[in-house]
N, C-alpha and C positions, 0 to 999 in steps of 0.2 A: 288249804285251798283245794287240794285234790279230794279230800273227803267231802267237801261241799258239792263237788260235781255230781255226786250220786244222790243228793237230797234236794237241791234247789232246782226249780224249773227254769228260773230266769238267772242265768249265769253271766249276763252281759257285764254288769258292774264288777263281778268277781274277776273276770278276765282282765279288766282294766287295772284293778288293784294289784293283781298278780304281776302284770307287766311292769307297773310302776315300781313295785318292790324289787323285782328282779333286776331291772336296769339301774336302780338306785344303789343296790348292793354291789353291782359290778363297778359303778363309778367310785363308790367309797373304797372298795378294795383296791382299785387302781391307784387312787390317791395315797392310800396307806402304804402300798408297796413302793411307790416313788419316794415317799418320805422316808421309808425305812432304808433306802439306798442313798439317802442324802441328796435327792434331787430338789432343787429350789421350786417349791410349788407355785409361788407367785409368778416367777418367770415362765414356768410351764403353762399355767392357766392363761397368761397373756399370749403366749405362743399359740396355744390351742384356740384362743379367740380369733387371732389373725388367720390361722389355718382354717378355722371354721367358716369364715366368710368366703374363702376361696372354695372350700368344699361344698358350701351351700349352693353355689351356682352349678357345680357339677352334679350334685345329687338333688336337684330340685324336685324330681319325681318322687324320690324317697321321702323328702320333707313334706311334699304335698299329700302323700299317702298317710304320713304320720298325723298331720293336723286333721285330715279328713277322718281318720280313725277316732281321734278325740271327739270330733263333732258328732260322729255316729253314736259313740258310746254315751256321751253326756246328754246329747239331744234325744236319745232313745227313739230316733226315727225308725230304726229297725232293732229288733232284739233277738237274742238266741232263741231258737224255736220257731221264729216267723218263717213263713213261706213266701219267697219273692221270685220275681223273674226279671232279669236284666240282660240286655244284649242277646236275647234268645235263650238264655240259660235260666232254668227254673230249678229251685231246690229249697231245702230247709236250712236255715242259718245254723251252722254248728258252732261257730266261734267268731268273735270280732276282736282282732288284734290291732296293734298300732298301724301295721302296714297293709294288711289285707283281711278280707272277710271270706270265710270258708262256707260254701253251701254244698249240700249233698243232694244229688238228684235221686230219682226213683230207682236207678240202677246201683246206687251206692257210690257213684263216682263223685269225688270231691273236687270242686272248682275253687281255686284261690283267686278271688277277684280283688284287684287293687281298690283301696278305699276311695281314692279320688274318682274312680269310675262310677261308684255308687252316688257320690255327692254331686257329681257334675253331669249326670245323665238321668233321665226319667226311668223309673222302674215300677213294676207292678207288685203290690203287696196284697196277698190273698188272706181270706178269713182264716182264723185258727183251725177250723175244721178241714182245711185243705190238706193237712198232713194225713188225714184219715181217708181221703177221697181216692177212689180207684176208677180209672178211665180205661175202657176196653173199646178199641176201634176194630171193626170187622166189616167185611164185605158180604152182604146177603145176596144170594142169587135172585134173579128177577122173579122166579116162581114162588118165592117166599113173600107172603103178605106182611108188610111192615107193621100194620096195626095189630094183627094176630101175634106177631113176634113180640111186640112191646107188651101185650097183655100177658103172654107166657113168661117172658124173662123177668118182668118186674115181680110177678108172683113167686117165681122160682127163687129169686135172690133172697127175699125176706124169709125164706124157710130155714136159712142157716143161722145158727145161734150167734155167730161172731159178727153178723151184719147189723149195723145200727138201723133200727126200724123207725127212729125219729126223723130220718131223712129218707124220703121216698125215692127209690131208684128212678133214674131218668134215662130216656132213650131219645137221641137226637139223630136226625137224618142230615148228613153232611152234603152228600152229592150223589148223583146217579149217572150211569152211562148205559151203553148197550149190553153190558154183561152183568152188572151188579149195582146194588144200592149200598153206599158206604154209610154206616151208622156208628154212633158212639154211645156206649152204655156206661152210665156213671152210677156208682153206689159208694157207701161209706162203711168202713169197719168200725167196730165199737172202740171207744177210748178205754184206756187201762190206767190204773193208779199203781205205778210201780217205779222202782229206781231205774229200770231199763225201759221206760215207757216208749221212747222213740224207736228203739230197736224192735220191740214187740209189735208196735204198730206197723213198721216196715215189713216184718215177717208175715203179719196177718194179711197185709195188702198183697204181697207176692203170692201167698198161698191161695187166696180166694180169687185172685185174678186168673190163675190157672184153672181153678174149679169152674168159674163162670164161663170161661172160654170153652172148656170142654162141654158144658151144658149147652152152649150155643151150637157147637159142632154136632152134638147128638140131635138137637132140634132140627137143624138144617138137613141132616141125613134122613130123619124120620119123614119130614115134609117131602123130600125128594123121592123117597120110596113110594109114598102115597100118590105123587104125581105120575 
């Protein structure tokens, strides 16, 4: 199962099988150990059933997350590698376990979201290309012409080899005030076919985000000097 992690793009079902095998082995091992020490398995299982009813009321959240995880994995509503946003948290799905789903945001921070939260609340599911998308938000001084800036930066971005030219860079004007115009520049890095695809894309996004921010800074300084 660990070897498959470096070769399969969709590891959703693999994680489910891994968890089933792991917990099944724990259960079988426990039963074997009890039998080895002469414990009455029939009475033990009956006691476990009675205790289980009581525990189920106390651990309803855990049980809810467990069944929600099974629904997510079997229903394939979300898969490993998908980009989702729920409760204001956006990231790429790294793993789906029985109890929680792990998403990784642009900063590499891992959020462990209970499965019941995903099944009981609306969430956004982005297109596959969202993993390769880079958003840069910046404030342009009022002396910078937004149309001229858009023409310059869109042409500048596509000059880099690692930028995906099939997606045209976009510039959005978010808001303006007495000091600046807030804009968002969006572009996409190229996809890679590698065992470390996810990490390579993240590294490329971080690298070119800094490069484009620096290009914007130089442009603003140049325009300011001319003014």
